[in-house]
DSSP file (Angstrom, degrees, kcal/mol; ACC not computed):
  #  RESIDUE AA STRUCTURE BP1 BP2  ACC     N-H-->O    O-->H-N    N-H-->O    O-->H-N    TCO  KAPPA ALPHA  PHI   PSI    X-CA   Y-CA   Z-CA
    1    1 A X              0   0    0      0, 0.0    33,-3.6     0, 0.0     2,-0.4   0.000 360.0 360.0 360.0 143.1  -33.4 -197.8  103.4
    2    2 A X  E     -A   33   0A   0     31,-0.2     2,-0.3    29,-0.0    31,-0.2  -0.791 360.0-176.5 -99.8 141.7  -31.1 -198.4  100.4
    3    3 A X  E     -A   32   0A   0     29,-2.7    29,-2.8    -2,-0.4     2,-0.5  -0.953  18.8-135.3-131.6 153.1  -29.3 -201.6   99.8
    4    4 A X  E     -A   31   0A   0     -2,-0.3    65,-3.3    27,-0.2    66,-0.4  -0.934  21.5-128.0-111.5 129.9  -26.8 -202.6   97.1
    5    5 A X  B     -B   68   0B   0     25,-2.8    24,-0.2    -2,-0.5    63,-0.2  -0.286  34.0 -98.5 -69.6 160.9  -27.1 -205.9   95.3
    6    6 A X    >   -     0   0    0     61,-0.7    23,-1.9     3,-0.1     3,-1.4  -0.032  42.2 -87.1 -72.9-179.7  -24.1 -208.3   95.2
    7    7 A X  T 3  S+     0   0    0      1,-0.3    21,-0.2    21,-0.2    -1,-0.1   0.587 127.5  46.1 -69.7 -11.0  -21.6 -208.6   92.3
    8    8 A X  T 3  S-     0   0    0      1,-0.3    -1,-0.3    19,-0.1    20,-0.2   0.411 104.0-132.7-107.5  -0.5  -23.8 -211.3   90.6
    9    9 A X    <   -     0   0    0     -3,-1.4     2,-0.3    18,-0.2    -1,-0.3  -0.252  24.1-112.3  72.2-171.7  -27.2 -209.4   90.9
   10   10 A X  B     -C   26   0C   0     16,-2.2    16,-3.3    -3,-0.1     2,-0.1  -0.980  10.6-112.9-162.9 148.1  -30.2 -211.4   92.2
   11   11 A X        -     0   0    0     -2,-0.3    53,-0.3    14,-0.3     2,-0.3  -0.436  29.1-142.5 -77.4 155.9  -33.5 -212.7   91.1
   12   12 A X        -     0   0    0     11,-0.3    11,-2.3    12,-0.3     2,-0.3  -0.835  12.1-157.9-115.9 160.2  -36.8 -211.3   92.6
   13   13 A X  E     -DE  22  62D   0     49,-2.2    49,-3.1    -2,-0.3     8,-0.2  -0.965  24.8-137.1-138.0 151.5  -39.9 -213.2   93.5
   14   14 A X  E    S+     0   0D   0      7,-1.1     2,-0.4     6,-1.1     7,-0.2   0.780  99.7  28.1 -74.1 -28.3  -43.6 -212.4   94.0
   15   15 A X  E   > -D   20   0D   0      5,-2.0     5,-1.8    47,-0.1    -1,-0.2  -0.979  61.2-161.2-140.1 119.8  -43.8 -214.5   97.1
   16   16 A X  T > 5S+     0   0    0     -2,-0.4     2,-1.8     3,-0.2     3,-0.6   0.714  75.8  88.6 -75.5 -17.4  -40.9 -215.3   99.5
   17   17 A X  T 3 5S-     0   0    0      1,-0.3    -1,-0.1    25,-0.1    24,-0.1  -0.587 118.9  -7.9 -82.5  84.4  -42.6 -218.3  101.0
   18   18 A X  T 3 5S-     0   0    0     -2,-1.8    -1,-0.3    22,-0.2    -2,-0.1   0.462 107.0 -94.3 106.5   5.8  -41.3 -220.9   98.5
   19   19 A X  T < 5 +     0   0    0     -3,-0.6     2,-0.3    -4,-0.2     3,-0.2   0.937  67.1 177.2  49.6  54.5  -39.7 -218.4   96.1
   20   20 A X  E   < +D   15   0D   0     -5,-1.8    -5,-2.0     1,-0.2    -6,-1.1  -0.660  47.0  24.1 -91.8 142.2  -42.9 -218.3   93.9
   21   21 A X  E    S-     0   0D   0     -2,-0.3    -7,-1.1    -8,-0.2    -1,-0.2   0.981  75.4-147.3  75.2  61.0  -43.3 -216.1   90.9
   22   22 A X  E     +D   13   0D   0     -3,-0.2    -9,-0.2    -9,-0.2     2,-0.2  -0.259  30.3 161.4 -58.5 146.4  -39.8 -215.3   89.6
   23   23 A X        -     0   0    0    -11,-2.3   -11,-0.3     1,-0.2    -1,-0.1  -0.470  37.9  -8.6-141.3-149.4  -39.5 -211.9   88.0
   24   24 A X        -     0   0    0     33,-0.3     2,-0.3    -2,-0.2   -12,-0.3  -0.289  65.0-125.8 -60.9 135.6  -37.1 -209.2   87.0
   25   25 A X        -     0   0    0    -14,-0.2     2,-0.5    -3,-0.1   -14,-0.3  -0.667  15.5-125.7 -85.4 136.2  -33.5 -209.7   88.1
   26   26 A X  B     -C   10   0C   0    -16,-3.3   -16,-2.2    -2,-0.3     3,-0.1  -0.710  35.7-118.5 -77.9 126.7  -31.8 -206.9   90.1
   27   27 A X    >   -     0   0    0     -2,-0.5     3,-1.6   -18,-0.2   -18,-0.2  -0.177  38.4 -78.9 -65.3 159.8  -28.6 -206.1   88.2
   28   28 A X  T 3  S+     0   0    0      1,-0.3   -21,-0.2   -20,-0.2    -1,-0.1  -0.306 113.0   2.9 -57.0 137.6  -25.1 -206.5   89.8
   29   29 A X  T 3  S+     0   0    0    -23,-1.9    -1,-0.3   -24,-0.2     2,-0.2   0.618  92.5 153.2  61.6  17.4  -24.2 -203.7   92.2
   30   30 A X    <   -     0   0    0     -3,-1.6   -25,-2.8   -24,-0.3     2,-0.5  -0.501  42.3-130.9 -77.4 145.5  -27.5 -201.9   91.8
   31   31 A X  E     +A    4   0A   0    -27,-0.2     2,-0.3    -2,-0.2   -27,-0.2  -0.849  32.8 174.2 -94.5 130.1  -28.9 -199.7   94.6
   32   32 A X  E     -A    3   0A   0    -29,-2.8   -29,-2.7    -2,-0.5     2,-0.4  -0.947  33.0-112.7-133.0 155.0  -32.5 -200.4   95.5
   33   33 A X  E     -A    2   0A   0     -2,-0.3    21,-3.0   -31,-0.2     2,-0.5  -0.709  27.2-149.3 -83.9 137.1  -34.9 -199.1   98.2
   34   34 A X  E     -F   53   0D   0    -33,-3.6    19,-0.2    -2,-0.4     3,-0.1  -0.942  11.8-171.2-109.7 125.2  -35.9 -201.7  100.8
   35   35 A X  E     -     0   0D   0     17,-3.0     2,-0.3    -2,-0.5    -1,-0.2   0.905  62.7 -45.7 -79.3 -44.7  -39.4 -201.3  102.3
   36   36 A X  E     -F   52   0D   0     16,-0.9    16,-2.6    44,-0.1     2,-0.3  -0.942  56.4 -98.0-170.9-177.7  -39.1 -204.0  105.0
   37   37 A X  E     -Fg  51  83D   0     45,-2.9    47,-1.7    -2,-0.3     2,-0.4  -0.909  22.7-158.3-124.5 154.0  -37.9 -207.5  105.7
   38   38 A X  E     -F   50   0D   0     12,-2.6    12,-2.5    -2,-0.3     2,-0.8  -0.989  17.1-133.9-131.2 136.5  -39.9 -210.8  105.9
   39   39 A X  E     +F   49   0D   0     -2,-0.4     2,-0.3    10,-0.2    10,-0.2  -0.841  40.1 153.7 -92.2 112.4  -38.9 -214.0  107.7
   40   40 A X    >   +     0   0    0      8,-3.0     3,-0.8    -2,-0.8   -22,-0.2  -0.725  11.8 172.7-140.2  83.5  -39.6 -216.9  105.2
   41   41 A X  T 3   +     0   0    0     -2,-0.3     4,-0.1     1,-0.2     8,-0.1   0.346  50.6 102.9 -81.2   7.9  -37.3 -219.8  106.0
   42   42 A X  T 3  S+     0   0    0      6,-0.2     2,-0.4   -26,-0.1    -1,-0.2   0.810  75.5  61.4 -62.5 -29.1  -39.0 -222.2  103.5
   43   43 A X  S <  S-     0   0    0     -3,-0.8     2,-1.5   -27,-0.3     5,-0.1  -0.831  98.7-112.6 -98.4 135.7  -36.1 -221.8  101.0
   44   44 A X        +     0   0    0     -2,-0.4     2,-0.3     3,-0.1    -2,-0.1  -0.515  61.5 139.5 -72.2  92.7  -32.7 -222.8  102.2
   45   45 A X        -     0   0    0     -2,-1.5     0, 0.0    -4,-0.1     0, 0.0  -0.788  68.0 -88.7-122.7 175.4  -30.8 -219.5  102.5
   46   46 A X  S    S-     0   0    0     -2,-0.3    29,-0.1     1,-0.2    -2,-0.0   0.822 112.6  -1.7 -58.3 -37.5  -28.4 -218.5  105.2
   47   47 A X  S    S-     0   0    0      2,-0.2    -1,-0.2    27,-0.1    -6,-0.1   0.471  89.5-112.6-138.2  -2.0  -30.8 -217.0  107.6
   48   48 A X        +     0   0    0      1,-0.3    -8,-3.0    -5,-0.1     2,-0.3   0.395  69.7 132.3  86.6  -4.0  -34.4 -217.0  106.2
   49   49 A X  E     -F   39   0D   0    -10,-0.2    16,-1.9    -8,-0.1    17,-0.6  -0.631  31.9-174.3 -89.3 142.0  -34.7 -213.3  105.8
   50   50 A X  E     -FH  38  64D   0    -12,-2.5   -12,-2.6    -2,-0.3     2,-0.4  -0.929  16.9-135.0-126.5 151.5  -36.0 -211.6  102.7
   51   51 A X  E     -FH  37  63D   0     12,-3.3    12,-2.1    -2,-0.3     2,-0.7  -0.868  10.2-139.9-102.5 141.6  -36.3 -207.9  101.7
   52   52 A X  E     -FH  36  62D   0    -16,-2.6   -17,-3.0    -2,-0.4   -16,-0.9  -0.926  27.8-138.5 -96.4 118.9  -39.4 -206.4  100.0
   53   53 A X  E     -F   34   0D   0      8,-2.8     7,-3.0    -2,-0.7     8,-0.3  -0.513  19.1-170.5 -81.7 143.0  -38.0 -204.1   97.4
   54   54 A X        +     0   0    0    -21,-3.0     2,-0.3     5,-0.3     5,-0.1  -0.257  52.1  80.2-129.9  45.8  -39.6 -200.7   96.9
   55   55 A X  S >  S-     0   0    0    -22,-0.2     3,-1.5     1,-0.0     4,-0.2  -0.994  84.0 -33.0-154.0 147.4  -38.1 -199.2   93.8
   56   56 A X  G >  S-     0   0    0     -2,-0.3     3,-1.6     1,-0.3    -1,-0.0  -0.018 116.7 -12.9  52.7-143.4  -38.3 -199.3   90.0
   57   57 A X  G 3  S+     0   0    0      1,-0.3   -33,-0.3    -3,-0.0    -1,-0.3   0.566 135.9  59.7 -67.9  -9.3  -39.2 -202.5   88.2
   58   58 A X  G X  S+     0   0    0     -3,-1.5     3,-2.7   -35,-0.1    -5,-0.3   0.422  71.5 139.2 -99.5  -1.3  -38.7 -204.5   91.4
   59   59 A X  T <  S+     0   0    0     -3,-1.6    -5,-0.3     1,-0.3     3,-0.1  -0.199  78.2   7.1 -53.1 124.1  -41.4 -202.6   93.5
   60   60 A X  T 3  S+     0   0    0     -7,-3.0    -1,-0.3     1,-0.3     2,-0.2   0.424 103.7 120.9  83.7  -0.9  -43.3 -205.0   95.7
   61   61 A X    <   -     0   0    0     -3,-2.7    -8,-2.8    -8,-0.3     2,-0.3  -0.536  56.7-128.3 -91.9 162.1  -41.0 -208.0   94.8
   62   62 A X  E     -EH  13  52D   0    -49,-3.1   -49,-2.2   -10,-0.2     2,-0.3  -0.838  22.6-179.2-113.8 148.5  -39.0 -210.0   97.3
   63   63 A X  E     - H   0  51D   0    -12,-2.1   -12,-3.3    -2,-0.3     2,-0.2  -0.994  41.2 -93.0-144.8 146.2  -35.3 -210.9   97.3
   64   64 A X  E >   - H   0  50D   0    -53,-0.3     3,-1.1    -2,-0.3   -14,-0.3  -0.414  35.7-146.1 -60.4 124.8  -33.1 -212.9   99.7
   65   65 A X  G >  S+     0   0    0    -16,-1.9     3,-1.7     1,-0.2   -15,-0.2   0.842  87.8  63.3 -66.6 -36.5  -31.7 -210.4  102.2
   66   66 A X  G 3  S+     0   0    0    -17,-0.6    -1,-0.2     1,-0.3     8,-0.1   0.448  90.0  67.8 -77.5   4.0  -28.3 -211.9  102.8
   67   67 A X  G <  S+     0   0    0     -3,-1.1   -61,-0.7     6,-0.1    -1,-0.3   0.428  81.7  96.1 -97.3   1.3  -27.1 -211.5   99.2
   68   68 A X  B <  S-B    5   0B   0     -3,-1.7     4,-0.4   -63,-0.2   -63,-0.2  -0.561  75.4-130.5 -88.7 158.3  -27.0 -207.7   99.5
   69   69 A X  S    S+     0   0    0    -65,-3.3     2,-1.8    -2,-0.2   -64,-0.1   0.769  77.5  91.9 -79.6 -29.9  -23.8 -205.9  100.3
   70   70 A X  S    S-     0   0    0    -66,-0.4     9,-0.4     1,-0.2    -1,-0.1  -0.477 114.5 -48.1 -84.4  80.9  -24.8 -203.6  103.1
   71   71 A X  S    S+     0   0    0     -2,-1.8     2,-0.5     1,-0.2    -1,-0.2   0.466  93.3 135.0  84.2   2.3  -24.1 -205.3  106.4
   72   72 A X        +     0   0    0     -4,-0.4     2,-0.3    -7,-0.1    -1,-0.2  -0.738  20.9 151.1 -91.2 129.3  -25.7 -208.7  105.6
   73   73 A X    >   -     0   0    0     -2,-0.5     3,-2.1     3,-0.3    -6,-0.1  -0.973  54.2 -71.4-147.8 159.8  -23.8 -211.8  106.6
   74   74 A X  T 3  S+     0   0    0     -2,-0.3     3,-0.1     1,-0.3   -27,-0.1  -0.266 120.7  10.6 -53.3 134.9  -24.6 -215.3  107.6
   75   75 A X  T 3  S+     0   0    0      1,-0.2     2,-0.4   -29,-0.1    -1,-0.3   0.665 107.2 109.3  66.4  19.6  -26.1 -215.4  111.2
   76   76 A X  S <  S-     0   0    0     -3,-2.1    -3,-0.3   -10,-0.0    -1,-0.2  -0.980  73.8-113.4-123.9 139.0  -26.4 -211.6  111.2
   77   77 A X        -     0   0    0     -2,-0.4    -4,-0.1     1,-0.1     4,-0.1  -0.369  40.9 -98.8 -66.3 146.4  -29.8 -209.7  111.1
   78   78 A X        -     0   0    0      2,-0.1    -1,-0.1     1,-0.1    -7,-0.1  -0.224  36.0-107.7 -59.7 158.9  -30.4 -207.7  107.9
   79   79 A X  S    S+     0   0    0     -9,-0.4     2,-0.4   -14,-0.1    -1,-0.1   0.771 100.1  72.4 -65.6 -28.2  -29.7 -204.0  108.2
   80   80 A X        -     0   0    0      1,-0.1    -2,-0.1     2,-0.1   -44,-0.1  -0.734  57.7-169.0 -91.3 138.4  -33.4 -203.0  108.2
   81   81 A X        +     0   0    0     -2,-0.4     2,-0.6    -4,-0.1    -1,-0.1   0.396  50.0 116.3-102.4   1.3  -35.5 -203.7  111.3
   82   82 A X        -     0   0    0    -47,-0.0   -45,-2.9   -44,-0.0     2,-0.4  -0.610  51.8-156.8 -76.3 118.0  -38.9 -203.0  109.7
   83   83 A X  B     -g   37   0D   0     -2,-0.6     2,-0.3   -47,-0.2   -45,-0.2  -0.788  12.9-165.0 -93.6 136.4  -41.0 -206.1  109.6
   84   84 A X        -     0   0    0    -47,-1.7    13,-0.6    -2,-0.4     2,-0.1  -0.852  22.3-105.9-122.4 157.4  -43.7 -206.1  107.0
   85   85 A X  B     -I   96   0E   0     -2,-0.3     2,-0.4    11,-0.2    11,-0.3  -0.446  47.0 -96.8 -71.9 154.4  -46.8 -208.2  106.4
   86   86 A X        -     0   0    0      9,-3.0     2,-0.5    -2,-0.1     9,-0.4  -0.607  40.0-140.3 -70.4 127.1  -46.7 -210.7  103.5
   87   87 A X        -     0   0    0     -2,-0.4     2,-0.3     7,-0.2     4,-0.1  -0.795  23.1-175.9 -94.1 127.9  -48.3 -209.0  100.5
   88   88 A X        -     0   0    0     -2,-0.5     6,-0.1     1,-0.1   -73,-0.0  -0.858  40.2-121.1-120.5 155.5  -50.4 -211.2   98.3
   89   89 A X  S    S+     0   0    0     -2,-0.3     2,-0.7     1,-0.2    -1,-0.1   0.794 113.7  57.3 -61.8 -26.2  -52.3 -210.6   95.1
   90   90 A X  S >  S-     0   0    0      1,-0.1     3,-2.7    -3,-0.0     4,-0.3  -0.914  80.9-155.4-106.0 105.5  -55.3 -211.5   97.1
   91   91 A X  G >  S+     0   0    0     -2,-0.7     3,-1.1     1,-0.3    -1,-0.1   0.709  89.9  68.7 -58.6 -20.0  -55.4 -209.1  100.1
   92   92 A X  G 3  S+     0   0    0      1,-0.2    -1,-0.3    -3,-0.1    -3,-0.0   0.704  97.3  54.2 -68.8 -17.5  -57.4 -211.6  102.2
   93   93 A X  G <  S+     0   0    0     -3,-2.7     2,-0.2     2,-0.0    -1,-0.2   0.462  79.3 116.2 -95.7  -2.3  -54.3 -213.8  102.3
   94   94 A X    <   +     0   0    0     -3,-1.1     2,-0.3    -4,-0.3    -7,-0.2  -0.497  39.3 169.7 -71.6 131.9  -52.0 -211.1  103.7
   95   95 A X        -     0   0    0     -9,-0.4    -9,-3.0    -2,-0.2     2,-0.1  -0.987  38.6-103.7-140.0 149.3  -50.6 -212.0  107.1
   96   96 A X  B     -I   85   0E   0     -2,-0.3     2,-0.6   -11,-0.3   -11,-0.2  -0.475  36.0-132.6 -68.0 143.7  -48.0 -210.6  109.4
   97   97 A X        -     0   0    0    -13,-0.6     2,-0.1    -2,-0.1   -58,-0.1  -0.889  19.5-135.0-103.7 124.7  -44.8 -212.7  109.4
   98   98 A X        -     0   0    0     -2,-0.6     6,-0.3   -59,-0.1     2,-0.1  -0.454  10.5-126.0 -81.6 148.1  -43.4 -213.5  112.8
   99   99 A X    >   -     0   0    0      4,-4.8     3,-1.9     1,-0.2     4,-0.2  -0.385  51.6 -71.4 -75.9 165.1  -39.8 -213.3  113.8
  100  100 A X  T 3  S+     0   0    0      1,-0.3     3,-0.4     2,-0.2    -1,-0.2  -0.385 127.7  35.4 -56.3 137.9  -38.1 -216.3  115.3
  101  101 A X  T 3  S-     0   0    0      1,-0.2    -1,-0.3    -3,-0.1    -2,-0.0   0.452 130.3 -80.2  91.2   2.1  -39.5 -216.7  118.8
  102  102 A X  S <  S+     0   0    0     -3,-1.9    -1,-0.2     1,-0.3    -2,-0.2   0.448  85.2 141.9  87.9   1.2  -43.0 -215.5  117.8
  103  103 A X              0   0    0     -3,-0.4    -4,-4.8    -4,-0.2    -1,-0.3  -0.464 360.0 360.0 -75.0 149.0  -42.3 -211.8  117.8
  104  104 A X              0   0    0     -6,-0.3    -1,-0.1    -2,-0.1   -21,-0.1   0.337 360.0 360.0-118.8 360.0  -43.9 -209.6  115.1
């Protein structure tokens, strides 16, 4: 699925649980492929959802979902329904991330 970043662009992170490992910034109004979404409410954003980006220099990086243009708004689910496991540099640490209410 393609998403468009907001008018200010956005930072990417290696790990959405705590916004760890800041990386390359997605430019303003850029179109990127989204692989899936992850629920990681540790950082105070509107709804706790993050996108795992699957394109260009951002491949495998995470970004807060509600800052993208395509249908994301406070208290609204992100446009992609694909839930993905948390990807770690150490594959032994990868775990599925549950939705609110315990669904995966």
